[in-house]
N, C-alpha and C positions, 0 to 999 in steps of 0.2 A: 976730643971730644963735641960735639956738635950740641949746639940747644934749640928747641922750639919754644919760642915763646907764642902762648894760646893765649890770643884777646878774647874774650865772650862780650858780645854785646847784641842790644835788643834799645832800636831808638839812643845811641846818646851820641847825636852829630853836637852837642856842645861840648865836649869833651875828647872825642876818640883819636882825631888831629893828635891832641899832647898825649893820650895814650900814647899813641901809636911812634911820635919821636921819644920818648922816653922809652919804651922795648928795641929801637934800630940803636940810639946811643949805647943802651948796652952790652947791645951786641958787637958796636965798635970793635974791632981786633980780633974779633975769635968768631970761628964758623956757629953759623947758622940762622933758623927762619922767625918771618914773626905769618904769623896766620891770625887772619880777621875767623873769627868762628862768630855768624851773622843765628842769631834767630829769626828771620824776618822781621825786620826795621820797616816799618813804614816810614822813617824821615828822610833823613841824608847822607846817615851813617853809612852807609856804600859807598853815594860817590864821594865823596870826601875820602873815608880809607882808599879807592883807588886810585889818588893823586902818589901813596909812597908804593914803594919797591916792597909790595907784601901779598900774600896769599890770600884771597876773602871767600871762605867755604859758606853758603848761605842755606838753609832747610828747604827744602820743597813739600808740599802735600804729597803724602797724608800726613809726614811728618809735624810735630804743634811745637809751637815754645815751651821749653818748659828750664831750671837751674841745672838737672842733670844734663838734657841734652847739646848745652853748649858746649864743656868739653870735653865728651865723648867725642864730638864733630871734629871738634880742631885736631882731637888723636885724630881721628879717623887719615889724615891727610897728613901730618908730622912726621917725621922723617930722623928727629936730632936724637942722641942717648938721651936725654935731660928733657924733662918739659917742664914751661914755667907756666902757668896757668896765673892771668890778671885778668880782672875787668875791664871793662871798655872806659870805667871812668874814671882808673888811679894811673899814677907816679910811681911807675917803677923808680927805684932807686936805684942811682947807676953805678952801684958797687957789690952790690947786693949779689948779684951774681958769680964773680969769682971769688965770696966769701963761701957763699954755699957749694959750687964746686965742691974748691978742697976740702970741705966736710966730708962732703957724701965719698971724694976719692980716701979719705980717714977715718971714715964709718962705715965699710962693704955693708955690715946690717942695716943701716938706714936707709928708710927708704923715699925718703921728701924734709926737705930742710925749708923754714921760714920766716921769717922776724914780726916784727911789730906792724899792723898797719895801722896809720896816723888818721886818724879821722882829721877831717879839716873842716865840715863843715856842720856843728854840732846843735843850732837851733832847734831842730828836729828833736826830738824827745828821747825817739825811739835812738838815733844814734847816741845824745846825750846820758845815757844809761847805758850804750855800749861800753865809750870810756869809761865809768865809775865801775863796771860790771868786773868783780876780781874772778872770771870762771875757771876751773883744772886748763880749759883749751887754749888760756890767754896765758898761762904761763913758760916761764922761761926754761930752757932744757925739755922734757920727754913730753909729749904732748900726746892727745888722745886722737887728733885731728889736726886738718891746717884750714881753719877760716878765713877767707879772702884769699886763698891760692895760695903760693909759694914753687919751691922746683923737689920736681919728683923724680928718680929712676925708673928712664925706662924699660929695664927689667923687672921692675920689681912690678908695674904696671901689666905686662905682659904674665909676668908670674898667677895677676889673680882677674885674667882674665879681661877687662875693658877697665875703663878709664873711669865713667862717669854712669850712674844709672840713668839711661832718659827717660823715665816714666817719671823719676823724683822733679816734684814741685820744691823740694825744700831739703836740708839735711844729706845732700848729697856731699859735701866734705866729709860726715860724720861716716855717710856710708862706705867710704875710699878709704877712711880709716880704720874703720873696722877691719876689711876683708883685708885690707894689709896687714892688721896688727894678728888677725888670728893665721895669716899667714908663717907669720915670724919677724915682719919688718916692723922697726919701728918708725916713728916720727919726730921733730926738734924741729926747737922753736932756739935762734941766735937771738941773740944782745943789740938786735941791731934794727933800725927801721927794713923794713923788706918795701912798702908802699906808700903814697898818701892815696887817699882816698875822698873823695868829694861826692858824696850822698845826696839822698833825697832834700831837699828842703819842703819839699811839700809839705800843708799841714801833719802833727801826729796821726790824728784821727784819720783824714783822708788818706795818708798812709796802712794803713792797718784793712780800711775799706779795699783797696785797690789792691792789696796783696792777697784777700780773701775773690777776689773777680779773679786773680791773677794765679790761681789754687797755689797763691807760694804757702799758704797754712795749712795746705792738707801734705806739707811735706810730711811729716811728724808719722803719720797714720801712712802714706804711704811708705815710710823705713821699715814701719813694722812689720806689714803686709811682704815686703820685697825678703826678710830676717826671717818671717816663718818657714819652719825647716831645716835652717842652715845650723851649720855647729853651731856658728857665735851669737843666736835670738835668748840667750839669755844672759849672754853679755850686754847684748844692747839693753834691755832691760833694766841691768840693772846700775848702766854706764848714763843711763839718759833723766835728771834728777826732775824733771819735768815734766815727768809721767805720773810721776808720786803727786803733782800738785795738781795736773788736769786731776786725777783721783778727787784729790782733798775742794776740787772746783762744784767734781760733779756732785759732792755727798753734798756740798754746800747749796746747792741745786735740789736736790731732793727733799732733804730740810726745810727750805722753803718752800717750794712745792706741797710738802704734808701740811706745815703747817695753814697755808690758805684753804689749803681741801679739807682741814681736819677739823679745826678750830673754829668753834661756831661762832665766835664774835668775830667776822671779819675783816671791820677794822682794825681791830687788837692784832688781826694776822700779818692784813698789810704792814703794819704798824710795827710790828716784831721783823717781819725781813725788811723794810727802809733802813731799821734800828742796828740787821745786825751787816745790813751792806756797808753803813757810815761806817760803825765800826771798822769793817776789813781795811775801809779806805783808809779812815787816820792810823790804821794799826801800820799801813804801808808808807803812807806820806810823813811819819814820823823816823819809818829808818829811810825813806829816799833824799828826805831833807824836803819836801815841799809838796804844799797840794795837790797840786800839777801831777808830778810825776806818780805819785798814790796815783789817783785817781786814774792817767795814764795806763797802769799799769795793771790797776783791777781788772780794766775795759779787757785790757790785752788779752788777761788770766779768761778770760770768756768767750772770746775772738777765738784762740787758739783750742780750745777744750770742745767746741763748738765745731769745728773742723776736721781732727781727731777721728774720729767715728769716717765723717768721710772720706776723707783719704783713704782710711782702713777699707773700706769697701768700692776702690775705685779699682778697675780692671786695668790691666798692666800687658804690656809687649816684653819679648825678651831682649834682655838688656844690651845684651850684647849685638842682637842685629845693628846691621849695615845703618845708619842713618838718613832718609831717603834728602840726597842734598844738590846741591851742582854749587864749579870750580868758578867764578866769577876773575879771577885776577890771580896770577905769579911772580912772585920776585921776578926782578932788573935779571 
């Protein structure tokens, strides 16, 4: 049984060498291949990757970068019985693949298995929030998606048509997870490390702006658009607590706008709006343990809520269409 390790990249020159070396080390002694799936890097990512015995696939116009396009690009060129997906700023734990393959062999109804993503840089509020977040998808055992990647059974991916939706700028792991689960497959998290992740160190608020510009925040709206008419659409609505939160944010905005428009005393109206905002930030700060984390969380809510309808209205291509690309290198 062979393994294809797909490394998603977009301007990862700082980490790509170490990521590739960790992937090659994990494959040592077993059949497999490493595929660098590049979404159009403008730095030295491809140059550095070309020094190693790996295949390098890079998108070409009219294909555009997105979170969903990288995994599908790598899958398009892969040949392994198992597909391991990681990012270009991760280090794959050397012993993970052996344990993951054994688990899949013992559990034929499971499509994918992952482990813990150890965040190495948590000075950024976003990644600090991830470390402290007790979400269902991060638990041990049965999970609904494999955030951060993992090892997938190729036959399961082929059974649901494609690896990842090229249109999605976010939530591609959830999309794959719900398509697999609706087809009767399971997903599982082992109680062991899968990768070390070296995330962004940029200021958290700048990261939010960058994610808006890169369309990353459009992901949940694009996911809803992709799910329309599918048998699992209602399941998507049930399983995304973010949707309830964004609905509350919209109601908050409506109430605030109503106060400004209909209260005769505009100064009082603005004071009321500011008081509501301050109260929410204070409550979230108490829950999160710091004012900085509380303020950032509320601002992030606003960005995500504003992005949802934009993503919902964006046009789509067929997710299973071949991705326009070129093969720049092949394993030695």
